[in-house]
C-alpha positions as CSV (number, residue, x, y, z in Angstrom):
1,M,111.9,113.8,91.3
2,P,110.6,112.4,94.5
3,V,111.8,113.7,97.9
4,P,113.5,110.8,99.5
5,F,113.7,110.2,103.3
6,Q,116.2,108.1,105.2
7,R,115.1,108.6,108.8
8,V,111.4,109.5,108.9
9,Y,109.1,107.0,110.6
10,I,105.3,107.0,111.2
11,E,105.0,106.4,114.9
12,S,101.2,106.5,115.1
13,A,98.1,107.4,113.2
14,G,94.6,108.5,114.1
15,Y,91.4,109.8,112.7
16,F,88.1,111.5,113.8
17,M,84.8,111.0,112.1
18,P,82.0,113.3,113.5
19,G,78.7,111.9,114.5
20,E,77.2,108.6,113.5
21,P,77.5,107.1,110.0
22,I,74.9,108.5,107.7
23,P,73.5,106.0,105.2
24,N,72.4,107.0,101.7
25,E,68.7,107.0,102.6
26,R,69.2,109.5,105.4
27,M,71.3,112.0,103.4
28,D,68.2,114.2,102.7
29,A,67.9,115.1,106.4
30,Y,71.3,116.8,106.2
31,I,71.9,117.6,102.5
32,A,68.3,118.2,101.3
33,P,67.5,118.1,97.5
34,L,67.1,121.5,96.0
35,N,64.5,120.7,93.3
36,R,63.2,117.9,91.2
37,M,66.4,117.6,89.2
38,S,68.6,117.2,92.2
39,E,66.8,114.0,93.3
40,R,67.6,112.4,89.9
41,I,71.2,113.6,90.1
42,K,71.5,112.2,93.6
43,R,70.3,108.7,92.6
44,R,72.7,108.7,89.7
45,I,75.7,109.8,91.7
46,L,75.1,107.5,94.6
47,A,74.7,104.5,92.2
48,E,78.1,105.2,90.7
49,N,80.3,106.4,93.6
50,G,80.0,103.3,95.9
51,I,79.7,105.3,99.1
52,L,77.2,103.7,101.5
53,T,77.8,105.8,104.6
54,R,79.6,109.0,105.5
55,H,79.9,111.5,108.4
56,Y,78.7,115.1,108.8
57,A,79.8,117.6,111.4
58,I,76.4,119.4,111.1
59,D,73.1,118.2,112.5
60,E,69.8,117.8,110.8
61,E,69.0,121.5,111.4
62,G,72.3,122.5,109.7
63,V,73.8,123.6,113.0
64,T,77.6,123.1,113.2
65,R,78.4,120.5,115.9
66,H,82.1,120.3,115.3
67,T,84.3,123.0,113.6
68,N,86.9,122.0,111.2
69,A,89.6,122.8,113.7
70,Q,87.8,120.6,116.2
71,L,87.8,117.7,113.7
72,A,91.5,118.1,113.2
73,A,92.1,118.3,117.0
74,G,90.1,115.1,117.4
75,A,92.2,113.3,114.9
76,I,95.4,114.5,116.6
77,R,94.2,113.4,120.0
78,D,93.4,109.9,118.7
79,C,96.8,109.7,117.0
80,L,98.7,110.7,120.2
81,Q,96.6,108.4,122.4
82,R,97.2,105.4,120.2
83,G,100.9,106.1,120.2
84,G,101.1,106.9,123.9
85,A,102.7,110.2,123.0
86,E,102.5,113.6,124.6
87,L,101.7,116.7,122.6
88,S,104.6,118.5,124.3
89,R,107.0,116.3,122.3
90,V,105.8,117.8,119.0
91,S,107.6,120.9,117.7
92,L,106.0,121.1,114.2
93,L,102.3,121.0,113.2
94,A,101.6,120.9,109.5
95,S,97.9,121.0,108.3
96,G,96.3,120.4,104.9
97,S,92.8,121.4,104.0
98,S,90.7,123.0,101.3
99,G,89.6,125.5,104.0
100,G,89.5,126.0,107.7
101,D,86.8,127.8,109.7
102,T,88.3,131.2,109.1
103,L,89.7,133.0,106.1
104,M,92.6,134.0,108.3
105,P,94.6,133.1,110.4
106,G,96.0,129.9,109.0
107,F,94.3,126.6,109.7
108,A,97.3,125.1,111.6
109,N,97.2,128.0,114.0
110,M,93.5,127.5,114.7
111,I,94.2,123.8,115.3
112,Q,97.0,124.7,117.7
113,G,94.7,127.0,119.5
114,E,92.0,124.4,119.7
115,L,94.5,122.0,121.3
116,A,95.9,124.6,123.6
117,A,99.2,123.3,122.3
118,P,102.5,124.7,123.5
119,P,104.6,127.0,121.2
120,M,105.7,125.2,118.1
121,E,106.3,125.8,114.4
122,T,103.1,125.6,112.2
123,L,102.4,125.3,108.5
124,S,99.0,125.6,106.8
125,V,98.8,124.0,103.4
126,H,95.8,125.2,101.4
127,G,94.7,123.0,98.6
128,I,92.3,120.1,97.9
129,C,92.9,116.4,97.9
130,A,96.7,116.5,97.8
131,A,97.0,119.0,100.6
132,G,97.2,116.2,103.1
133,V,100.2,114.7,101.4
134,S,101.8,118.2,101.3
135,A,101.4,118.4,105.1
136,I,103.0,115.0,105.5
137,Q,105.9,115.9,103.2
138,S,106.5,119.2,105.1
139,A,106.5,117.4,108.4
140,A,108.8,114.8,107.1
141,Q,111.3,117.3,105.6
142,G,111.5,119.1,109.0
143,I,112.5,115.8,110.6
144,E,114.9,114.7,107.8
145,L,116.7,118.0,108.1
146,G,117.1,117.6,111.8
147,A,115.0,120.7,112.7
148,H,112.4,118.5,114.5
149,R,112.4,115.2,116.3
150,S,108.6,114.8,116.2
151,A,106.0,116.4,114.0
152,L,102.3,116.1,113.4
153,A,100.7,116.1,109.9
154,V,96.9,116.5,110.0
155,A,94.3,117.0,107.3
156,S,90.7,117.9,107.9
157,E,87.7,118.7,105.7
158,M,84.2,120.0,106.5
159,P,82.4,120.7,103.2
160,S,78.9,119.9,104.7
161,R,78.5,123.6,105.6
162,L,78.6,124.4,101.9
163,F,75.9,121.9,101.0
164,K,73.1,122.9,103.3
165,R,69.9,123.8,101.3
166,S,69.9,127.2,102.8
167,R,73.1,128.0,100.9
168,F,71.2,128.0,97.6
169,A,68.2,130.2,98.7
170,A,69.8,133.3,97.1
171,R,69.6,131.5,93.7
172,G,66.0,130.3,94.2
173,Y,67.3,126.8,94.9
174,E,68.5,126.5,91.3
175,T,72.1,125.6,90.4
176,D,74.2,124.0,87.7
177,F,75.0,120.3,87.5
178,D,78.7,120.8,88.5
179,S,77.5,122.3,91.8
180,H,74.9,119.6,92.3
181,F,77.4,116.9,91.8
182,L,79.7,117.4,94.8
183,R,76.8,117.6,97.3
184,W,76.4,113.8,97.0
185,M,80.1,113.1,96.9
186,L,81.9,114.9,99.8
187,S,81.7,114.6,103.5
188,D,83.5,115.5,106.8
189,G,86.4,113.9,108.7
190,A,90.0,114.3,109.7
191,G,93.2,112.2,109.9
192,A,96.6,112.7,111.6
193,L,100.0,111.1,111.6
194,L,102.8,111.4,114.2
195,L,106.2,111.4,112.5
196,S,109.4,110.8,114.3
197,G,113.1,110.9,113.5
198,G,114.2,108.1,115.7
199,T,113.4,104.5,115.1
200,P,110.1,104.1,117.0
201,A,107.9,101.0,116.7
202,L,104.6,101.6,115.0
203,A,101.7,102.0,117.5
204,G,99.9,98.7,118.0
205,N,102.8,96.8,116.2
206,P,105.6,96.5,118.8
207,G,107.8,94.4,116.5
208,L,107.5,96.7,113.4
209,R,108.5,100.1,112.2
210,L,107.0,102.0,109.3
211,R,109.4,104.1,107.3
212,L,108.5,106.8,104.9
213,K,110.7,106.2,101.9
214,W,109.7,109.1,99.6
215,V,107.0,111.6,98.6
216,H,106.4,112.9,95.1
217,Q,104.0,115.6,94.0
218,R,103.5,117.4,90.7
219,A,101.0,120.0,89.7
220,F,99.9,120.5,86.1
221,S,98.0,123.7,86.7
222,G,99.7,125.4,83.7
223,D,98.4,122.7,81.4
224,Y,94.7,122.6,82.3
225,P,91.8,124.9,83.2
226,V,90.2,124.9,86.7
227,C,88.3,121.7,87.3
228,M,87.2,121.9,91.0
229,Q,86.8,125.3,92.6
230,L,85.1,127.4,95.2
231,G,85.0,131.2,94.7
232,L,84.5,131.6,91.0
233,T,81.2,132.0,89.1
234,E,80.1,129.1,86.9
235,D,81.8,130.6,83.8
236,R,85.0,131.3,86.0
237,A,84.8,134.9,84.8
238,R,84.5,136.6,88.2
239,G,85.8,135.8,91.7
240,H,83.8,136.2,94.9
241,L,85.8,139.2,96.0
242,D,84.9,141.0,92.8
243,F,81.3,141.5,93.8
244,G,79.9,144.3,95.9
245,S,78.9,142.1,98.8
246,W,78.9,138.5,99.9
247,A,75.2,138.3,99.2
248,E,75.8,139.3,95.5
249,A,78.5,136.8,95.2
250,E,76.3,134.1,96.6
251,A,73.4,135.0,94.3
252,A,75.8,134.8,91.3
253,G,76.9,131.3,92.3
254,A,80.4,132.3,93.2
255,L,80.2,130.6,96.6
256,S,79.1,127.2,95.2
257,L,81.6,124.4,95.2
258,R,81.8,122.9,91.7
259,Q,83.6,120.2,89.8
260,D,83.7,120.0,86.0
261,I,83.5,116.3,85.6
262,R,84.1,116.5,81.8
263,L,87.8,117.3,82.6
264,L,88.3,114.3,85.0
265,P,89.6,111.8,82.4
266,H,92.7,114.1,82.0
267,L,93.4,113.8,85.7
268,F,93.9,110.1,85.6
269,D,95.8,110.2,82.4
270,I,98.5,112.5,83.9
271,G,98.4,110.6,87.2
272,I,99.2,107.2,85.6
273,H,101.8,108.8,83.3
274,E,103.5,110.2,86.4
275,Y,103.2,106.8,88.0
276,A,104.9,105.2,85.0
277,T,107.7,107.7,85.2
278,L,108.3,106.8,88.9
279,V,108.5,103.1,87.9
280,Q,110.8,103.8,85.0
281,G,113.0,105.9,87.3
282,G,113.4,103.0,89.7
283,W,111.5,104.6,92.5
284,L,109.1,101.7,92.9
285,D,108.4,98.3,91.5
286,P,104.7,97.4,91.0
287,K,105.6,93.7,91.7
288,R,106.9,94.7,95.2
289,I,103.9,96.7,96.2
290,D,101.9,94.8,98.8
291,H,99.2,97.3,99.5
292,F,97.9,100.0,97.2
293,L,95.9,102.9,98.9
294,C,94.4,104.9,96.1
295,H,92.2,107.9,96.8
296,Y,89.5,107.8,94.2
297,S,86.5,109.9,94.7
298,S,84.1,107.3,93.2
299,E,84.3,103.6,92.6
300,K,83.4,104.5,89.0
301,F,87.1,105.4,88.6
302,I,88.5,102.1,89.7
303,P,88.3,100.4,86.3
304,V,89.7,103.7,84.7
305,V,92.8,103.5,86.9
306,E,93.1,99.8,86.5
307,D,92.9,100.0,82.7
308,L,95.4,102.8,82.5
309,M,97.9,101.0,84.7
310,A,97.4,97.8,82.7
311,K,98.0,99.6,79.4
312,A,101.3,100.8,80.8
313,D,102.1,97.2,81.8
314,L,102.4,98.4,85.4
315,A,99.3,97.0,87.0
316,I,99.0,96.3,90.7
317,P,96.7,93.3,91.3
318,R,93.2,94.4,92.5
319,E,93.5,92.2,95.6
320,R,96.3,94.5,96.8
321,W,94.1,97.6,96.7
322,W,92.6,98.9,99.9
323,S,90.0,101.7,100.4
324,N,87.5,102.8,103.0
325,L,85.5,105.0,100.6
326,A,82.4,102.9,101.0
327,W,82.0,103.5,104.8
328,R,84.1,106.7,105.4
329,G,83.1,108.7,102.3
330,N,85.2,111.1,100.3
331,T,86.8,113.5,102.8
332,G,89.1,115.4,100.3
333,A,92.5,116.2,101.7
334,A,91.8,114.1,104.8
335,S,91.0,110.9,102.8
336,I,94.5,109.5,102.5
337,L,95.3,110.1,106.2
338,I,92.0,108.5,107.3
339,M,92.5,105.7,104.9
340,L,96.1,105.0,106.0
341,S,95.2,105.3,109.7
342,E,92.3,102.8,109.5
343,F,94.4,100.5,107.3
344,L,97.2,100.5,109.9
345,H,94.7,99.8,112.7
346,T,93.1,96.9,111.0
347,K,95.7,95.1,108.8
348,A,98.4,92.8,110.0
349,L,101.7,93.9,108.4
350,K,104.9,92.0,107.8
351,P,108.6,93.2,107.6
352,G,109.5,94.1,104.0
353,E,106.0,95.0,102.9
354,Q,105.6,98.2,100.9
355,I,102.6,100.5,101.0
356,F,102.1,102.8,98.0
357,C,99.7,105.7,98.2
358,Y,98.3,107.7,95.2
359,V,96.2,110.8,95.5
360,P,94.9,112.6,92.4
361,E,93.7,116.1,92.9
362,S,91.2,117.7,90.5
363,G,91.4,121.3,91.6
364,R,93.7,122.3,88.7
365,F,95.2,118.9,88.4
366,M,97.8,117.5,90.7
367,A,99.1,114.1,91.5
368,A,100.7,113.0,94.8
369,Y,102.4,109.7,95.8
370,M,104.0,108.2,98.9
371,L,105.9,105.0,99.4
372,L,106.2,103.5,102.9
373,E,108.0,100.3,103.9
374,V,107.6,98.0,106.9
375,E,110.7,97.1,108.8
376,A,111.4,94.7,111.7
377,A,112.0,96.8,114.8
378,E,115.3,95.1,115.5
379,A,116.7,95.7,112.0
380,P,119.2,98.5,111.5
381,A,117.4,101.8,110.8
382,G,116.6,102.3,107.1
383,A,117.4,98.7,106.3
384,L,115.1,96.5,104.4
385,A,113.7,93.9,106.7
386,G,112.4,91.3,104.2
387,P,114.5,88.2,103.1
388,R,117.5,89.1,101.0
389,T,120.6,87.5,99.8
390,T,123.9,88.6,101.4
391,A,125.1,89.9,98.1
392,G,122.2,92.2,97.7
393,A,121.7,93.4,101.3
394,A,123.3,96.8,101.0
395,A,122.6,97.3,97.3
396,D,118.9,96.8,97.6
397,D,118.5,99.9,99.9
398,E,120.3,103.0,99.0
399,A,119.4,104.6,102.4
400,A,122.0,102.3,104.0
401,I,124.7,104.1,102.1
402,A,125.9,106.9,104.5
403,P,127.6,110.1,103.4
404,P,131.5,110.0,103.3
405,H,131.7,111.8,106.6
406,D,129.1,111.8,109.4
407,P,128.3,115.4,110.3
408,A,127.6,114.3,113.9
409,A,131.3,113.3,114.2
410,A,132.6,116.4,112.6
411,P,135.8,118.1,113.9
412,E,135.3,121.4,115.6
413,G,134.2,124.1,113.2
414,L,133.3,121.7,110.3
415,G,129.8,120.6,111.4
416,A,127.9,123.0,109.2
417,L,130.1,122.2,106.1
418,L,129.7,118.4,106.5
419,T,126.0,118.8,107.1
420,E,125.5,120.6,103.8
421,L,127.8,118.2,102.0
422,A,125.8,115.3,103.4
423,G,122.6,116.9,102.0
424,I,124.2,117.0,98.5
425,W,125.4,113.5,99.0
426,H,122.0,112.1,99.8
427,D,120.5,113.7,96.8
428,Y,123.3,112.5,94.6
429,R,123.2,109.0,96.0
430,S,119.4,108.8,95.5
431,R,119.6,109.9,91.9
432,A,122.6,107.7,91.1
433,W,120.7,104.7,92.5
434,R,118.1,105.2,89.8
435,T,120.4,105.5,86.8
436,P,120.2,102.8,84.2
437,L,123.5,101.2,85.1
438,I,122.9,100.9,88.8
439,R,119.4,99.7,88.1
440,Q,120.8,96.9,85.9
441,I,123.2,95.9,88.7
442,R,120.5,96.0,91.4
443,E,118.0,94.0,89.3
444,R,120.6,91.4,88.4
445,R,120.5,92.3,84.8
446,L,124.1,93.4,84.3
447,A,125.6,91.2,81.6
448,L,129.3,91.0,80.6
449,P,128.9,93.3,77.6
450,D,127.3,95.9,79.8
451,Y,130.1,95.7,82.3
452,L,132.8,96.0,79.6
453,N,131.0,99.0,78.1
454,W,131.1,100.7,81.5
455,M,134.8,100.0,81.9
456,E,135.6,101.3,78.4
457,Q,134.1,104.7,79.4
458,W,135.4,104.7,83.0
459,V,139.1,103.9,82.3
460,P,139.8,107.3,80.5
461,Q,137.8,109.1,83.2
462,V,139.9,107.6,86.0
463,R,143.1,108.5,84.1
464,E,142.2,112.2,84.3
465,G,141.9,112.1,88.2
466,S,145.6,112.4,89.1
467,R,146.1,114.9,86.2
468,W,143.6,117.5,87.4
469,M,144.7,117.0,91.0
470,R,148.3,117.7,90.1
471,E,147.2,120.7,88.0
472,G,145.2,121.9,91.0
473,A,148.1,121.5,93.4
474,A,150.3,123.5,91.0
475,S,147.8,126.3,91.1
476,L,148.0,126.6,94.9
477,T,150.1,129.5,96.2
478,G,151.5,131.0,99.4
479,P,150.0,129.5,102.6
480,Y,148.6,126.6,100.7
481,Q,151.9,124.9,100.0
482,A,151.3,122.2,102.7
483,L,147.9,121.5,101.1
484,A,149.6,121.2,97.6
485,A,152.1,118.7,99.0
486,L,149.2,116.6,100.5
487,I,147.3,116.6,97.2
488,D,150.5,115.6,95.3
489,V,150.8,112.6,97.6
490,H,147.2,111.7,96.9
491,A,147.6,112.2,93.1
492,G,150.8,110.0,93.2
493,E,148.9,107.2,94.8
494,E,146.2,107.3,92.2
495,Q,148.3,108.0,89.0
496,D,148.5,104.4,88.0
497,D,144.9,103.4,89.0
498,F,143.7,103.6,85.5
499,N,146.2,101.0,84.5
500,I,144.8,98.6,87.1
501,L,141.3,99.3,85.9
502,F,142.4,98.7,82.3
503,S,144.0,95.4,83.3
504,D,140.8,94.4,85.0
505,Y,138.9,95.3,81.8
506,R,141.2,93.1,79.7
507,K,141.0,90.1,82.1
508,A,137.2,90.4,82.0
509,G,137.3,90.0,78.2
510,G,137.7,93.5,76.9
511,T,138.9,93.7,73.4
512,V,140.2,97.3,73.0
513,A,144.0,96.9,73.2
514,R,145.0,100.5,73.7
515,I,143.8,102.9,76.4
516,D,144.1,105.8,74.0
517,D,141.4,104.2,71.9
518,L,138.8,104.5,74.7
519,R,136.3,107.4,74.8
520,R,134.5,109.0,77.7
521,N,130.8,109.6,77.2
522,P,129.5,113.2,77.0
523,G,128.9,113.3,80.8
524,G,132.5,112.2,81.4
525,E,133.8,114.8,79.0
526,A,131.8,117.5,80.7
527,L,133.1,116.4,84.2
528,N,136.7,116.3,82.9
529,A,136.5,119.8,81.3
530,Y,135.0,121.3,84.4
531,L,137.6,119.9,86.8
532,H,140.6,120.8,84.5
533,G,139.1,124.3,84.1
534,L,138.8,124.7,87.9
535,A,142.2,123.2,88.6
536,A,143.8,125.9,86.3
537,T,142.4,128.8,88.5
538,R,144.4,130.3,91.4
539,N,144.0,128.5,94.7
540,P,141.2,126.1,93.5
541,I,140.3,124.8,97.0
542,G,136.8,124.0,95.7
543,L,138.3,120.9,94.2
544,L,138.0,119.3,97.6
545,G,134.2,119.3,97.0
546,A,134.9,117.2,93.8
547,I,137.1,114.8,95.7
548,Y,134.3,114.4,98.3
549,I,131.9,113.2,95.7
550,I,134.3,111.1,93.6
551,E,136.1,109.4,96.5
552,G,132.7,109.0,98.3
553,T,131.4,107.1,95.3
554,G,134.3,104.7,95.4
555,Q,134.1,104.2,99.2
556,R,130.4,104.1,99.7
557,I,128.5,103.2,96.5
558,V,130.9,100.8,94.8
559,P,131.3,98.5,97.8
560,A,127.5,98.2,98.0
561,L,127.3,97.2,94.3
562,L,130.4,95.0,94.1
563,P,128.9,91.8,95.6
564,L,126.1,92.0,93.0
565,I,128.5,92.6,90.2
566,K,130.7,89.7,91.2
567,A,127.8,87.4,91.8
568,G,126.3,88.1,88.4
569,L,129.4,88.1,86.2
570,K,131.3,85.1,87.5
571,L,134.7,86.5,86.5
572,P,138.0,85.6,88.2
573,P,138.8,87.6,91.4
574,D,141.7,89.4,89.8
575,A,139.2,91.0,87.3
576,F,137.9,93.2,90.2
577,R,141.2,94.5,91.7
578,F,140.4,98.2,91.1
579,L,136.9,98.0,92.6
580,E,138.2,96.0,95.6
581,Y,141.1,98.4,96.1
582,H,138.9,101.5,96.1
583,G,136.3,99.9,98.4
584,H,139.0,99.4,101.0
585,N,141.4,102.3,100.4
586,D,139.1,105.2,99.8
587,E,138.4,105.3,103.5
588,N,142.0,106.3,104.0
589,H,141.6,108.8,101.2
590,L,138.6,110.3,102.8
591,N,140.5,110.7,106.1
592,R,143.1,112.5,104.1
593,W,140.4,114.7,102.6
594,L,139.2,115.7,106.0
595,A,142.8,116.7,106.9
596,A,143.0,118.8,103.7
597,V,139.7,120.6,104.6
598,E,141.1,121.4,108.1
599,M,144.2,122.9,106.4
600,V,142.0,125.1,104.3
601,M,140.0,126.3,107.2
602,A,143.2,127.0,109.2
603,V,144.5,129.2,106.3
604,E,141.1,130.9,105.7
605,G,140.7,131.4,109.5
606,G,143.2,134.2,109.2
607,E,140.3,136.2,107.7
608,G,137.9,135.1,110.4
609,A,134.4,133.8,109.8
610,E,134.1,135.5,106.4
611,G,137.1,133.6,105.1
612,R,136.0,130.3,106.4
613,G,132.5,130.8,105.0
614,R,133.9,131.7,101.6
615,A,136.1,128.6,101.5
616,A,133.2,126.4,102.6
617,R,131.0,127.8,99.9
618,Q,133.6,127.0,97.2
619,I,133.8,123.4,98.4
620,I,130.1,123.0,98.6
621,D,129.4,124.5,95.2
622,T,132.0,122.3,93.6
623,A,130.6,119.2,95.3
624,R,127.2,120.1,93.9
625,H,128.4,120.7,90.4
626,T,130.5,117.6,90.4
627,A,127.6,115.5,91.6
628,A,125.5,116.8,88.8
629,L,128.1,116.0,86.2
630,Y,128.9,112.6,87.7
631,L,125.2,111.8,87.5
632,M,125.3,112.8,83.8
633,Q,128.1,110.4,83.3
634,F,126.1,107.7,85.1
635,Q,123.0,108.3,83.1
636,Q,124.9,107.9,79.8
637,I,127.2,105.0,80.7
638,T,124.9,102.4,79.2
639,E,125.3,104.0,75.8
640,R,127.9,102.5,73.4
641,M,130.8,104.7,72.6
642,P,132.7,104.3,69.4
643,H,136.4,103.3,69.5
644,E,138.4,105.2,66.9
645,P,142.2,104.4,67.0
646,N,144.4,107.5,66.9
647,A,146.0,108.2,63.6
């Protein structure tokens, strides 16, 4: 599934293109034809790819004028200058490229050295086109986890050094079509993004912020052979290090960059299939996409992508597409960063607009996607800034749903525990938000039969809550008696909740007359069995992790959905007593939960840090397992369960 982000913003973007733009008619001065066949291939490729100008970091003599690290450093300087930011702010530098200037050390370290940057964390992602997205994701994850406040993601490519005519001298200036092909396709350049964890305005757009909502990447290398490669012979039988010398490897063609264009149709098939999966999972809505930035290597592939999207009934209108391929060229991993940077510098954005990025990688087939959203600078962080109804305000954006307890406000000694629980919560909430039931609610498609079907499965699940809590309290021994008493109070308050929910179900038009005739779905059965089994063990303090997820759902997720449910179903107010009650009262329950955790830590504190760590691990593990089972229940809640009266 995608990696979601709640507090990662693009503060500024920059790019660096070496030298002057080189039009098609001047390419021969830099990338000279090898033989008579290459001229014919060149005309064919240029007629199809739509590239009119590109940039090279070598001169007409083949001399390097900018190293790849210098290209990346140039993009970073442009990015920082546009944002009025200092390099000293940055504590993480993530780079993506198909190759730096050296085999080692890592490319990010070479960029750091080129910038004379202060000490910081570095990460070098080695790949092809999707490596730039990997760098962005890595930087964003560092910010999301709180390890960094500002991070740079940069991608840079310099393939021109591989395309000089002199590189083919060892083969008598003869080579295969796959090696010819890329000489007329790829060029040099770099792009960079400054990511921040606060709520900064986007550089050049003082009234706007740009939030990174999620990144998704999937590689299919186990399903397909190598398509684009450098370092293997034409038949892929030998690698460049298997030869006796570099000269032998070059003569054998192992140092020629190749792409097997016969495999490319598969790349777009898997890319669009993955895109359809994202849409079906609720991660994006094609109708809401205002700007589509697609990294295609050639304009020849535009109708291919359009046709596949249309066949899936998920087309994004062509007028919403934006690309700078024609005048910036195909710069591999740097393409999407250069494209996004120039787009942000030249387009007027509005709050609520969404920018969807798609990067197919042909190396051994990979697809990468990003979704960004424009917010008004004065809007609450993570909140949608476009026009919305009051009923749908919270429910439209799951990022507004905070964890049950803010780790920043944790009592002494509980910060680490609440931080890890919050991580579990954010993943659970994000997955729950895309389950069929919640998607129906968010998209205003929840009909009365759907609501009643949900209630029919939820009533028997709620009934079990007080039962496993009382069973767990009875399993507490010795120093946990005070905790047992607190759990008994909680179970007592909730023991009749299922009757309230059943009454709401009946007032809404439910036809099943006896609670015993209702059935949980398989996910509910699994959750019930797990919690009862745990409750029967000695001192099952891990149950506090289950309560964190279950009560958090009632106190955070349900209140966000309730306005939409009420607006769509038009039922009398007393048909929602249970949902209203939990939306208000679970806050008290969560405060009680925090007191229970403090009791546990006080008891386990007798064994020092080891005891507290063991207790925290039990709570965390149970929370994770409960979240997984609750999600299973959510996933299956739209299925119809049979009602079989007891004999």
